[in-house]
C-alpha positions as CSV (number, residue, x, y, z in Angstrom):
1,M,-0.2,-0.2,0.0
2,K,1.5,3.4,-1.0
3,K,1.4,6.1,1.4
4,Y,-1.3,8.2,0.1
5,E,-3.3,5.3,0.3
6,E,-2.7,4.6,3.8
7,K,-3.6,8.0,4.6
8,K,-7.0,8.2,2.8
9,T,-8.0,4.8,4.2
10,A,-6.8,6.0,7.8
11,L,-8.7,9.2,7.5
12,H,-11.5,7.2,6.0
13,E,-12.0,5.2,9.1
14,L,-11.6,7.8,11.6
15,G,-14.4,9.8,9.8
16,H,-16.6,6.8,11.0
17,A,-16.0,7.5,14.4
18,P,-18.4,10.5,14.8
19,G,-21.0,8.5,12.4
20,G,-19.6,9.9,8.9
21,H,-21.2,8.4,5.8
22,S,-20.2,8.5,1.8
23,Y,-20.2,11.9,0.7
24,D,-18.5,13.0,-2.6
25,P,-16.1,14.9,-2.7
26,N,-15.4,14.6,0.9
27,L,-13.3,12.0,3.3
28,M,-16.1,10.0,3.8
29,A,-16.2,9.1,-0.1
30,D,-15.6,5.3,-1.1
31,G,-12.8,4.0,-3.1
32,L,-10.7,5.3,-5.7
33,R,-12.7,8.7,-4.8
34,S,-11.2,9.2,-1.3
35,Y,-9.8,12.2,-0.3
36,T,-6.8,13.3,2.0
37,Q,-8.3,16.2,3.6
38,L,-11.6,17.2,5.0
39,G,-14.1,18.5,2.3
40,Q,-16.7,21.3,3.2
41,H,-19.5,18.7,4.1
42,D,-17.1,17.0,6.7
43,I,-16.3,20.4,8.4
44,E,-19.9,21.2,8.5
45,D,-20.6,17.8,9.8
46,Y,-17.7,17.7,12.8
47,K,-18.9,21.5,13.7
48,Y,-22.6,20.0,14.0
49,I,-21.2,17.5,16.5
50,C,-19.2,19.0,18.4
51,R,-21.3,22.0,19.5
């Protein structure tokens, strides 16, 4: 597994902790379209959860 694949997999799995679901183009996107940084939907979800 390449470094970027490890990073996107780890971040995706951590995204499950607060109840994340698959949203494209965000951290929880499935498969090859997974991203290595938070998208706007991810940020809004975390802000909502942490208030």
